N, C-alpha and C positions, 0 to 999 in steps of 0.2 A: 504494499500500500504506499501511497504517497504521503508518508509522515516521518521520514528521517531528515535529519537538519545536517548540513554541510558546514564547514567553519565560515563560508561566506554568508551564511544565514538562510540559504535557499532551502525549501522543503522538497525532497525529492524522493523518488520510488527506487530504492536499492535495497539489497538483501542484507546489507552491513547490520549486525546486531548492535543494540544500544545498551550501554551500562547504566543510562540514566533516561528518565522520562522528564517531561515538562510541558509548559504551554505558552503561548501568547495570545490567549483569548479563543473565541469561536472563528476559526478560519475555513471551516468546511460547510459545504451544502450537499447533504448525501455523503458519498464517499469522495467528493471532488473538492480540492483545496481551492478557494476562490478568492483568498486575500491573502497579504503578506503578514499582516499583524491586525489586532483589534484594540490596540492602546499601548501603554508604555510598560505594562507588567509582563516581563518575559523572566520565566523561572525555570530552574531545573530541580526536578523532584526525584526522590527515590523511587525504585521500581516496586517496592512493597513498604507498606506503611499500615501498620496496626490492622492488617487484615482485610483493608478496603479493597474492593474491586468495582469497577464501574466499566460497562460496555463503551468500546469506542464508536465514534461517529454518531452519537445521539444528537438529535436536533437541538439547537440552543443551548448546548454545553460545550465547554473547551474542547480543544482539538489536543488529543494526546500526541505529542512529538517525541522523538528518540534521538539520543545523541550517543556516537561511539564511545566517547569519554568526556570527562568534565571540561577538559582543554578545549574540545570542539565547542561545547556549550558556551563556554567563555568567549570563544572567538566569535561565535554567532551573535553575542551581545546578550546572553542570559546571565543570572545570578542565582545563588542557592535559595531554594525555598525556605521561608520562615517558620514553616509547620513541619513539614515531614523531614527536614534537613536542618533543625534548630542548631546543633552545634556548629555545622558548617555555615549556616547563616551569621552566627554570632561572630564566628572567626572571620568571615569575609566583612561583616560590617565593622568589626573592631580594627580592621586593617585600614579603614578609611579615616581620614583626619576628622575629628569632632564626632565619630560614631553618628552618622546621619540616620534619619528615619527610613523606612523602606521606601516611602514615597520620594524623598529626596535622591535616593539611590536610584530608583527607576527613571526618575527625570533626566538624572546626569546621564546615565548610561544610553537612554533613547538619544539624547543630544549627540553622544559620541558614536553611536552605531550606524545612523542614517542620516543622509543629508536632509536639513530641515525642509518640510513640505513634499518630500518624495519618499520613494522605497529604495533609493540608491545607497548602497553600503557607503559608508564613510571610512576611508582609509587615513591613517596617520603616519606620517613620514617621521621615522625615527631613527637614530643610530643604531647600528648593530651592536656596539658595546652597551653592556649593561641590560640587555634584553633578558629576563630570567627564563627559566624552564617553564613551559606551559603557554608560551605565547606563540600565536600564529602570525607568520608573514606570508605576504603574496608576492611569489617571483613569477612573473609571466602571468599566466592563469592558473598556476599551481599553489595551493596552500600548502606551506611547510612548518613543521612545529619545531620550536627550539625546544632541545632537550639533551641534557647530558654533553653538552660541548658539541653537539652537531644539529643538523637539520634532518628531519624525517618527513619525507613527502606524504601528504594525505591524499588517498585515491579513494573511490566509491567501494573498493575492497578493503579498505583499511590502510595502515601505514606501509610505505614501500622503501623506495630509494633512499639511502643516507648520504649526506654530504657534509664535508667540514663546515662549521660556522664561520663565516667571513669574520674578519677582525677590524674591518674599517668600511667606512661607507654609510649610507643611507638606505632604508628599506621601507616599502609600504606595509603597514602593520593592520592586521585585522583586529585582534584583541583590543577593546577599548582602553585608553590611557587609565582609567579609574580602576579597571581590573588589573592591568599591569602593575599599578601602584601596590594593590592588594598583594599579588605575587611576591613583588620585591619585599614586601613588609613580612613575608613568610607564610602567607596563606598556603596551605598543603594540596594543590591541584591533584586530582586524580588524573593520571595519563596511562593510557593502555601500554601494557608492557611490551607490546610489538614495536612500539615506536623506539624502545630502548635498544 
C-alpha cells in the first residue's frame, strides 16, 4: 500500500518494512493518498502501544504511515509522539533550547521542512563538518545517511552503497535544523543496523 515514507517526505508504495509508524493527519480517501499533509502535527509512533489496534484506511481518521527507521522519519520532518513514545518525546524536547511546547516544536519543524505555502521540501545548505549521525543529506537525487563516519545511500529496498564522509564543503540537508540540533545535543536516534 502507499503508506511508506521516504527521507524526502514522499509517501510511496514500496515493500520496505517500517520500524515505526506515525501520521500527519488524514491524507487518504479510500485507499488513495490524496494530500501531502493535513496540518503541522507530524509524529513518529511506536508500532505497538498498550495493545491498541486500529484498522487502516478508515474514513476521517488519520492515515497510518511507516518509516524504515527513526532517522528516515526525522529527515521527512517528523518528531517523536508525546503519548506512545513519551521518553523519546521528552528527550527530544529537552534537547531543544527552552524546552518548547509540542505546538511550538510543530510550528518550527513545519517551517523548516516545507517552503512556505507549498508542498515543496525545504533543503538546508550546511557544511559537512559537524553533521551528527542520523542526518540525511541529498546528493543528486539520492538521500544519504550520515552514520559512523560514512554515508549510507537510502534506497526503496533499504540502505545500500557506503561512501566516505566528505571532510569539506557544503551539502543540501533534508533533516530539519531543529532536529539536527537535538541530535547534536545527544538525542539517541534509532538507525537501522544495515546502514552501519
